[in-house]
C-alpha positions in Angstrom: -10.1 0.8 -14.6 -12.5 2.5 -11.0 -10.3 1.1 -8.0 -11.0 -1.2 -5.8 -10.9 -0.9 -1.8 -10.6 -3.4 -0.1 -11.7 -4.8 2.5 -11.7 -8.0 5.0 -13.0 -9.5 8.0 -11.2 -11.1 10.7 -9.9 -14.8 10.5 -7.4 -17.7 11.3 -7.2 -18.1 7.8 -5.0 -15.5 5.5 -6.3 -13.7 3.4 -4.6 -13.5 -0.1 -4.8 -11.6 -3.0 -3.2 -12.5 -6.1 -1.3 -10.3 -9.6 0.4 -11.0 -12.3 3.7 -10.3 -13.5 5.4 -11.6 -17.1 3.1 -14.2 -17.1 3.3 -15.3 -13.4 0.7 -14.9 -10.1 2.3 -13.8 -7.4 0.7 -13.2 -4.1 1.2 -10.7 -1.2 -1.5 -10.5 2.2 -4.4 -8.7 1.8 -3.6 -7.4 5.0 -0.9 -4.9 4.0 -2.8 -3.6 1.0 -4.5 -0.4 1.8 -6.7 -0.2 -2.3 -5.5 -1.2 -5.6 -6.0 1.9 -8.4 -5.6 2.3 -12.2 -1.9 3.0 -13.7 -1.2 6.6 -13.1 2.2 8.0 -15.4 3.6 9.1 -12.6 6.6 11.1 -12.2 10.9 10.3 -12.6 12.1 10.9 -9.6 16.8 11.9 -9.8 19.0 8.4 -10.4 16.6 6.8 -8.8 16.8 3.3 -9.1 15.4 1.4 -12.6 12.6 -0.3 -10.3 11.8 2.8 -9.0 9.0 4.8 -11.3 8.8 7.4 -9.7 6.4 9.4 -7.8 2.3 9.7 -8.2 0.5 12.1 -6.0 -3.0 10.1 -4.3 -5.5 12.2 -3.0 -2.7 14.9 -1.5 0.6 12.7 -0.6 3.5 11.7 -2.3 3.5 7.7 -3.7 6.5 5.9 -4.8 5.7 3.9 -7.3 7.8 0.9 -7.4 8.3 -1.3 -10.7 7.8 -4.5 -8.9 8.2 -6.7 -11.5 11.5 -4.7 -12.3 12.2 -5.8 -7.9 11.7 -8.9 -8.3 14.9 -9.0 -11.2 12.2 -9.1 -15.1 12.0 -6.2 -17.4 10.6 -2.7 -16.7 7.2 -3.1 -17.3 5.6 -0.9 -20.5 2.3 0.6 -18.1 -0.9 0.2 -20.6 -4.7 0.6 -19.2 -5.0 -3.2 -18.0 -1.6 -2.5 -15.3 -3.3 -1.3 -12.2 -0.8 0.0 -8.8 -1.4 -2.0 -5.5 -1.4 0.6 -2.6 0.9 -0.7 -0.1 0.9 0.0 3.3 4.9 -1.4 4.7 5.3 -0.7 8.1 4.9 2.8 8.6 5.9 3.3 4.6 2.6 2.9 1.7 4.3 3.0 -1.3 1.9 1.7 -4.3 3.4 -1.7 -6.3 3.2 -1.8 -10.1 1.6 -5.1 -11.6 -0.2 -6.7 -14.7 -3.1 -6.3 -13.4 -5.1 -8.3 -10.2 -6.7 -11.6 -10.6 -7.9 -13.0 -7.1 -8.8 -12.6 -3.8 -8.7 -16.0 -1.6 -8.0 -17.6 2.0 -5.7 -20.2 2.5 -4.5 -21.3 6.3 -1.0 -21.5 6.9 0.2 -25.1 6.0 -1.0 -25.3 2.6 2.4 -22.3 1.7 4.6 -24.7 0.7 8.5 -22.9 1.5 10.9 -21.5 -1.6 12.5 -25.0 -2.7 16.2 -24.9 -2.4 16.9 -24.4 -5.6 15.6 -21.2 -6.2 18.5 -18.5 -6.3 19.5 -16.6 -3.1 17.5 -12.9 -5.0 14.5 -15.1 -5.6 14.5 -16.7 -1.1 14.9 -13.1 -0.2 12.0 -11.5 -1.9 9.9 -15.0 -2.2 8.5 -16.8 1.3 7.0 -20.2 -1.0 4.8 -21.7 -3.2 1.0 -22.5 -3.2 -0.5 -25.2 -5.2 -3.7 -24.1 -6.7 -6.3 -25.3 -9.2 -3.0 -26.6 -11.2 -0.9 -23.8 -11.8 1.4 -22.1 -8.5 1.1 -18.9 -6.9 4.6 -17.3 -5.4 3.5 -16.1 -1.6 5.2 -12.1 -1.4 7.6 -10.9 1.7 5.6 -7.4 0.8 8.3 -5.8 3.7 11.6 -7.4 1.0 10.8 -5.4 -1.7 10.7 -1.9 -0.1 14.0 -0.7 -1.0 17.4 -0.8 1.6 17.2 3.3 1.9 12.7 3.2 2.6 13.3 0.2 4.8 14.5 1.8 7.9 10.6 3.3 8.2 9.2 -0.5 7.5 
């Protein structure tokens, strides 16, 4: 898979990038995305949380890789060549988010995003800031800052 650089233009609407995890679709604001890369084997870190896959060398920078599915409560992924790493900037912290694949880039106005249902667990509400009904499917909008582990949030 070739690396994909994201270019955005300024607009009053929000541009989002959609991806898959465990047969479900999620999205994040494209403004927090630096690039999308193919899966690269990560070097494990001792005593790291189970959702931290390890680190990779990204052009001379050590980049922590978070299994986004595991962070959201899904089973730990077994990455294949179809998986992708979304390189995201969260405050001053740059992290790689392991997803099953990027599916779409689209633009929506804020009023299209519906609130997370009240029946969702507190954990779901912490990560999901809303839901977008689109073309017969529902896409959950991830609050990207909540993805960082507590120790990494200080820099965000």
